[in-house]
C-alpha positions in Angstrom: 1.6 -2.2 12.1 2.9 -4.0 9.0 1.7 -7.3 10.2 -1.7 -5.9 11.2 -2.1 -4.4 7.7 -1.1 -7.6 6.0 -3.4 -9.6 8.2 -6.3 -7.2 7.4 -5.6 -7.6 3.7 -5.5 -11.4 4.0 -8.7 -11.4 5.9 -10.5 -9.1 3.6 -9.4 -11.4 0.8 -11.2 -14.2 2.5 -14.5 -12.6 1.5 -13.3 -12.9 -2.1 -11.1 -15.9 -2.2 -12.6 -18.4 0.3 -13.4 -22.0 -0.1 -16.9 -23.1 -1.1 -19.0 -25.9 0.2 -21.1 -28.1 -2.1 -19.7 -27.1 -5.5 -18.3 -30.5 -6.4 -18.7 -31.8 -10.0 -17.4 -35.0 -11.4 -16.8 -33.9 -15.0 -14.5 -31.0 -14.5 -10.9 -30.5 -13.4 -10.3 -29.5 -9.8 -8.1 -27.1 -7.9 -6.7 -30.2 -6.2 -4.8 -30.5 -3.0 -1.3 -30.7 -4.6 1.2 -28.4 -2.8 -1.3 -27.4 -0.1 0.2 -27.9 3.4 -2.1 -28.8 6.2 -2.0 -25.2 7.5 -2.6 -23.5 4.2 -5.3 -20.8 4.4 -5.8 -19.8 0.8 -5.1 -20.9 -2.8 -5.7 -19.7 -6.3 -5.2 -21.4 -9.7 -4.6 -19.4 -12.9 -4.6 -21.1 -16.3 -2.1 -19.0 -18.1 -1.6 -20.6 -21.5 -5.3 -21.3 -22.0 -6.2 -17.8 -21.0 -3.6 -16.3 -23.4 -5.0 -18.5 -26.2 -8.6 -17.5 -25.5 -10.3 -15.2 -28.1 -11.4 -13.0 -25.1 -7.7 -12.2 -24.5 -7.0 -11.2 -28.1 -6.3 -7.6 -27.1 -4.2 -8.5 -24.1 -0.4 -7.5 -24.4 0.6 -11.2 -24.7 3.7 -10.2 -26.8 5.0 -8.1 -24.0 4.5 -10.8 -21.5 6.2 -13.4 -23.8 9.2 -11.0 -24.4 9.6 -10.3 -20.7 9.5 -13.9 -19.6 11.9 -14.9 -22.4 14.3 -12.2 -21.6 14.4 -12.9 -17.8 13.7 -16.7 -17.6 14.3 -18.2 -21.0 10.7 -19.3 -21.6 7.7 -17.5 -23.0 4.6 -16.6 -20.9 2.4 -18.9 -23.1 4.6 -21.8 -22.0 3.4 -21.4 -18.5 0.5 -23.8 -18.3 -0.7 -23.0 -14.8 0.2 -21.0 -11.7 -1.0 -22.1 -8.3 -0.8 -19.7 -5.4 -0.6 -20.9 -1.8 -1.0 -18.6 1.2 -0.1 -19.9 4.7 -0.7 -18.5 8.1 0.9 -15.2 9.0 4.6 -15.3 10.0 6.8 -12.7 11.7 6.9 -10.6 8.4 3.4 -11.3 7.2 1.6 -14.2 5.4 3.8 -17.0 4.1 3.3 -17.6 0.4 4.2 -19.9 -2.4 3.8 -20.0 -6.2 3.9 -23.3 -8.2 4.6 -22.8 -12.0 3.6 -25.7 -14.2 5.4 -25.4 -17.6 5.0 -26.9 -21.1 8.7 -26.4 -21.8 11.9 -27.1 -19.9 13.2 -24.4 -17.6 16.9 -23.9 -16.7 17.6 -21.7 -13.7 21.1 -21.1 -15.0 19.6 -19.2 -17.9 17.6 -16.8 -15.7 18.5 -13.1 -15.5 21.3 -12.9 -12.8 19.8 -9.5 -11.8 16.7 -11.2 -10.6 18.1 -14.5 -9.2 21.2 -14.9 -7.0 22.3 -18.0 -8.9 25.9 -17.8 -7.4 24.7 -18.4 -3.9 22.6 -21.5 -3.3 20.5 -21.8 -0.2 20.2 -25.2 1.4 16.6 -25.7 2.6 16.0 -29.2 4.0 18.5 -30.6 1.5 17.0 -28.8 -1.5 19.1 -26.2 -3.3 17.1 -23.0 -3.8 18.2 -19.5 -4.8 17.3 -16.1 -3.4 15.4 -13.4 -5.4 17.4 -10.2 -5.3 14.4 -8.0 -5.5 12.5 -9.9 -2.8 15.0 -11.1 -0.1 12.3 -13.1 1.7 11.6 -15.3 -1.3 13.5 -18.2 -2.9 13.2 -20.0 -6.2 13.5 -23.8 -6.5 13.3 -26.0 -9.6 11.5 -29.3 -8.6 12.0 -30.6 -12.1 12.5 -29.0 -15.5 8.8 -28.2 -15.8 7.9 -27.4 -12.2 9.3 -24.3 -10.5 8.4 -23.0 -7.1 8.8 -19.5 -5.7 8.1 -19.3 -2.0 9.1 -17.7 1.4 12.1 -19.8 2.5 10.5 -21.2 5.6 7.3 -22.3 3.8 9.0 -24.0 0.9 9.6 -27.4 2.7 5.9 -27.7 3.7 4.8 -26.9 0.2 7.1 -29.6 -1.2 5.9 -32.2 1.3 2.4 -31.7 0.1 3.4 -32.0 -3.6 1.8 -35.5 -3.8 -1.7 -34.1 -3.1 -2.6 -35.8 0.2 -5.4 -33.6 1.5 -4.4 -33.4 5.1 -5.8 -29.9 5.8 -9.2 -28.3 5.6 -8.2 -26.3 2.5 -6.8 -29.3 0.8 -10.0 -31.3 1.3 -12.1 -28.5 -0.1 -9.7 -28.1 -3.0 -10.3 -31.7 -4.0 -14.0 -31.0 -4.6 -13.8 -27.5 -6.0 -13.9 -27.3 -9.8 -11.6 -25.3 -11.9 -12.6 -24.9 -15.5 -12.1 -21.2 -16.3 -9.2 -18.7 -16.2 -9.1 -18.3 -12.4 -10.4 -20.1 -9.4 -9.6 -18.8 -5.9 -10.5 -19.9 -2.4 -9.6 -19.5 1.3 -10.4 -21.2 4.6 -12.1 -18.5 6.7 -12.6 -20.2 10.1 -8.9 -20.4 11.2 -8.4 -16.7 10.7 -11.8 -15.5 12.0 -10.5 -14.8 15.5 -7.6 -12.8 14.0 -10.1 -10.9 11.8 -12.3 -10.0 14.7 -9.3 -9.0 16.9 -8.1 -6.6 14.2 -11.6 -5.2 13.6 -12.1 -4.7 17.4 -9.0 -2.5 17.6 -10.3 -0.3 14.7 -14.0 0.0 15.8 -13.3 2.8 18.2 -12.1 4.9 15.3 -14.9 4.0 13.0 -17.9 6.2 12.3 -20.9 4.6 14.0 -22.6 3.8 10.6 -19.7 1.6 9.6 -19.6 -0.6 12.7 -22.3 -2.9 11.4 -20.0 -4.0 8.6 -17.6 -5.6 11.0 -20.1 -8.4 11.5 -19.7 -9.7 7.9 -16.8 -12.0 8.7 -19.0 -13.7 11.3 -21.8 -14.2 8.8 -19.8 -15.7 5.9 -18.3 -19.2 6.2 -16.9 -19.5 2.6 -16.8 -17.9 -0.8 -16.0 -19.2 -4.3 -14.8 -16.9 -7.0 -14.3 -18.1 -10.6 -13.4 -16.1 -13.7 -14.1 -17.6 -17.2 -13.3 -15.2 -20.0 -15.1 -17.4 -22.6 -18.5 -17.4 -20.7 -20.6 -14.8 -22.4 -23.0 -14.4 -19.5 -21.4 -15.3 -16.2 -17.7 -14.4 -16.8 -17.2 -13.9 -13.1 -19.1 -15.6 -10.4 -18.9 -14.9 -6.7 -20.8 -17.2 -4.4 -20.8 -16.4 -0.7 -21.9 -19.2 1.7 -23.3 -18.0 5.0 -23.7 -20.1 8.1 -27.4 -20.4 7.6 -30.3 -18.8 5.7 -30.9 -16.2 8.4 -27.2 -15.1 8.3 -27.3 -14.9 4.5 -30.3 -12.6 4.7 -28.6 -10.4 7.3 -25.4 -10.3 5.2 -27.4 -9.3 2.1 -29.1 -6.4 3.9 -25.7 -5.2 5.2 -24.1 -5.4 1.8 -27.0 -3.5 0.2 -26.7 -0.8 2.8 -23.0 -0.6 2.2 -23.3 -0.3 -1.5 -26.0 2.4 -1.1 -23.7 4.4 1.2 -20.9 4.1 -1.3 -23.0 5.2 -4.2 -24.4 8.2 -2.3 -20.9 9.3 -1.3 -19.6 8.9 -4.8 -22.6 10.9 -6.3 -22.3 13.6 -3.7 -18.7 14.1 -4.9 -19.7 14.1 -8.6 -22.6 16.5 -8.0 -20.3 19.3 -6.8 -20.6 21.0 -10.2 -20.7 24.6 -11.2 -24.2 25.9 -11.7 -25.4 26.3 -15.3 -22.6 24.1 -16.6 -24.3 21.7 -19.1 -21.3 19.4 -19.5 -20.8 19.0 -15.8 -24.5 18.4 -15.2 -24.6 15.9 -18.1 -21.6 14.1 -16.6 -23.3 13.9 -13.2 -26.5 12.4 -14.8 -24.4 9.8 -16.6 -22.6 8.8 -13.4 -25.9 8.4 -11.7 -27.1 6.1 -14.4 -23.9 4.2 -14.5 -23.7 3.8 -10.7 -27.3 2.6 -10.6 -26.4 -0.1 -13.2 -23.3 -1.3 -11.3 -25.2 -1.4 -7.9 -27.9 -3.5 -9.5 -25.3 -5.8 -11.2 -23.2 -6.2 -8.0 -26.1 -6.8 -5.6 -26.1 -10.5 -4.6 -29.1 -12.8 -5.2 -29.9 -15.0 -2.2 -30.8 -18.7 -2.5 -31.0 -20.4 0.9 -27.6 -19.8 2.6 -25.8 -18.7 -0.6 -25.4 -15.2 -2.0 -24.4 -15.1 -5.7 -23.1 -12.3 -7.8 -22.7 -13.0 -11.6 -21.0 -10.5 -13.7 -21.0 -10.2 -17.5 -17.3 -9.3 -18.2 -18.1 -7.8 -21.6 -20.3 -5.1 -19.9 -17.4 -4.2 -17.6 -15.0 -3.9 -20.6 -17.4 -1.7 -22.5 -17.4 0.9 -19.8 -13.9 0.4 -18.5 -12.3 3.1 -20.6 -15.0 5.6 -19.9 -14.8 5.0 -16.2 -11.0 5.3 -16.1 -11.3 8.7 -17.9 -14.0 9.9 -15.6 -12.5 8.6 -12.3 -8.9 9.4 -13.0 -9.1 12.8 -11.3 -10.7 11.2 -8.2 -7.9 8.6 -8.2 -5.2 11.2 -8.5 -6.8 13.2 -5.7 -6.9 10.1 -3.5 -3.2 9.5 -4.3 -2.3 13.1 -3.5 -4.2 12.9 -0.2 -2.3 9.6 0.7 1.1 11.2 -0.1 0.2 14.3 1.9 -0.7 12.0 4.9 2.6 10.2 4.4 4.5 13.5 4.5 2.5 14.5 7.5 3.7 11.4 9.3 7.3 12.3 8.4 6.9 15.7 10.0 5.3 14.2 13.1 8.4 12.1 13.5 10.6 15.2 13.1 8.5 17.0 15.7 8.7 14.1 18.2 12.5 14.0 17.7 12.7 17.7 18.6 10.8 17.1 21.8 13.0 14.1 22.7 16.1 16.0 21.9 14.9 18.9 24.1 14.2 16.5 27.0 17.7 15.1 26.7 19.7 18.3 26.3 17.3 21.0 27.6 17.5 22.8 24.3 16.3 22.5 20.7 18.5 20.8 18.0 20.4 23.3 15.9 23.0 23.0 13.2 26.2 21.4 14.3 29.0 23.9 14.4 32.8 24.0 14.8 34.4 25.5 18.0 34.5 28.8 16.1 30.8 28.7 15.4 31.2 27.7 11.7 28.2 25.6 10.6 29.3 22.1 9.6 26.3 19.8 9.6 22.5 20.2 9.5 20.2 19.9 12.4 18.8 16.9 10.5 22.0 15.1 11.4 21.7 16.2 15.0 18.3 14.5 15.4 19.3 11.1 13.9 19.8 9.4 17.3 16.2 10.3 18.1 14.9 8.9 14.9 16.2 5.3 15.4 19.2 6.3 13.3 22.0 6.2 15.9 24.2 3.9 13.8 24.1 6.4 10.9 24.8 9.3 13.3 27.9 7.6 14.6 29.3 7.4 11.0 29.5 11.2 10.8 32.7 13.1 11.8 31.0 15.9 13.7 34.1 18.1 13.5 34.1 18.1 9.7 31.8 19.9 7.3 29.0 18.1 5.4 31.0 18.0 2.2 34.3 16.7 3.7 35.8 13.7 1.9 34.4 11.5 4.7 31.0 13.0 5.3 30.1 13.5 1.7 29.9 9.7 1.3 27.0 9.7 3.7 24.8 11.9 1.6 23.4 8.9 -0.2 22.3 7.4 3.1 19.4 9.8 3.7 16.8 8.2 5.9 13.4 7.6 4.4 11.6 10.0 6.7 13.4 12.9 5.0 12.1 11.8 1.6 8.9 13.5 0.5 6.6 10.9 -1.2 5.3 13.2 -3.9 8.4 15.3 -4.8 10.9 14.3 -7.5 13.9 15.8 -5.7 17.5 14.7 -6.5 19.0 11.9 -4.5 20.2 13.0 -1.1 18.1 16.1 -1.0 15.1 16.9 1.2 12.3 19.5 1.3 11.9 19.2 5.1 13.5 22.4 6.4 13.4 25.0 9.1 12.3 28.6 8.3 15.2 31.0 8.4 14.3 34.6 9.3 14.3 37.1 12.2 12.2 35.8 15.1 11.7 32.4 13.3 12.6 28.9 14.6 15.8 29.2 12.7 18.4 26.4 13.1 21.1 28.8 14.5 21.8 30.0 18.0 20.5 28.3 21.1 16.7 28.0 21.5 14.5 26.4 24.1 10.8 25.8 24.2 10.4 28.6 26.8 11.7 31.0 24.2 8.4 30.5 22.2 6.3 33.1 23.9 3.7 33.0 21.2 2.8 29.5 22.3 4.0 26.2 20.9 0.7 25.6 19.1 1.0 28.9 17.2 4.6 28.6 16.0 6.0 26.7 13.0 9.0 24.5 13.8 9.6 23.0 10.4 7.8 22.7 7.1 7.8 21.4 3.5 9.8 23.7 1.3 8.9 23.7 -2.4 10.4 21.0 -4.6 12.7 23.5 -6.4 14.2 24.5 -3.1 15.2 21.1 -1.9 18.7 21.0 -0.1 21.3 18.3 0.6 20.0 16.8 3.8 23.3 16.9 5.7 24.1 20.5 4.6 23.4 23.3 7.1 21.0 24.9 4.7 17.3 25.8 5.1 14.7 27.9 3.4 15.0 31.7 3.9 11.6 33.4 4.1 10.9 37.1 3.6 8.9 38.2 6.6 7.1 40.9 4.5 5.9 38.4 1.9 6.3 35.0 3.5 3.9 33.1 1.2 6.0 34.0 -1.9 8.9 31.9 -0.6 6.6 28.8 -0.2 4.3 28.9 -3.2 4.7 26.1 -5.7 2.5 25.6 -8.7 2.6 21.8 -8.3 0.8 21.8 -4.9 -2.2 23.4 -3.3 -0.5 24.0 0.0 2.1 22.6 2.3 2.4 20.7 5.6 4.0 22.3 8.7 4.9 20.9 12.1 4.2 23.2 15.0 6.4 23.5 18.1 3.8 21.4 20.1 4.3 18.5 17.6 1.0 18.9 15.7 1.1 18.8 11.9 -1.2 21.2 10.0 -1.8 21.6 6.2 -1.7 25.3 5.2 -3.4 26.2 1.9 -1.8 28.5 -0.6 -4.7 30.8 0.1 -3.7 31.4 3.7 -3.7 35.0 4.8 0.0 36.1 4.6 -0.4 37.9 8.0 -1.5 34.7 9.7 1.4 32.9 8.1 3.9 35.5 9.3 2.4 35.2 12.8 2.8 31.4 12.7 6.5 31.8 11.6 7.5 34.1 14.5 8.0 32.7 18.0 7.7 35.9 19.9 5.8 38.4 17.8 2.9 38.7 20.3 0.4 38.2 17.5 -3.1 37.0 18.3 -4.0 34.0 16.1 -7.5 32.6 16.1 -8.2 29.8 13.6 -6.0 28.9 10.6 
């Protein structure tokens, strides 16, 4: 899944950072083929010192950047002349990358922050002494000379160094030789080598796409190359995006597809904004403004076709003028999207818990309960009992199952709480979790011996586990769960910071229950044998 996601991102970046054909000029600097291995797929060049010195960057936090670089690397940000990014083909853990920093001052690795660079342990890479980055174990840093520093994935560094002399042996390198770079940023990528990978990923997703979105999967087949350039000092065309299609007919088809996509996006956005209370002048005025603003941006971002090229030119000053207003207006939507994403992440955690319960039941013919002593004294939580069924067998073996959760030995394992027990949106103390079982008469409590056949109300109508409120988080190894009053069950679960909570049912399905749920329905869902009739919830 991680590789597929990274591949998708790299592929989508191709439509923004691909190589252009026919943009060569003789009086400008070029991206150049230096440090580009033959298999390199993408590159980008950022002129750091020139950008920081530009009047357009006057309000950028350059002092902060200088201070951070000085504190951690012994040089100021404005002493970085240029940064060149290289992206190689996907490896086992995702795309291989490299960064080449060209400096105007000498750099000494020994003066770097030891919390960032493992300077005590050198890594021999083809005879070159590099050092690992503590915050990114897959990356190493290497000082080619006092004014050239490389940061790259360890297995890609040798290839980048071999290409340091600029011999254009690959498709990307040859294109880079003729692609001008005279602004703040120029980026490009070779699309053809990854097109089969793009289409394979898209094919796997098409079955889940709404029919109206399927047509957009043809865009990678239409576009051969794209050039993107950013020049902060250009008053008219501060950003230029030129997409090069296979021929004029493909360019026209791509243009129609992009126009349709932008129209769909605008309509969805305005539909959300138009959900205003009637007779609310401020809300209605805001909706009218968003209509006017969206019309402007759709017009500005619609490409202009000339033969096989589609060009978008953006005046960066217009974007900056409305940036603050847009942030203020769209922040609630962004926050809502983040909340939905976190809710989905928590839902996945509960799905894993539900699956572990079913696998446990298949193995032991009963549901996991708190681990007890021979005398029935609760020692450890059911969350410890399901560890072997959550790919956590090694952690499970570290527990002494005949000792309580807070014994001198077991208490040391509190800090090793698995990630699936951590709620992505709750600021709970370390080692605590909100994923709990409901405790109450007739509930799926973690005590006694229960089997699926004991759920006479039906597994799809019975809550197995749920998200307790943030304030009621418990130590994950402690045999402790949320007690719920059957007469007023919702009161135990209400939390002013959320609009509802996820539950996993005994059949493994995860549902989101609103704070407005009928308390009687919630009580019926909590009991396993109450003989209630539950319709929809």
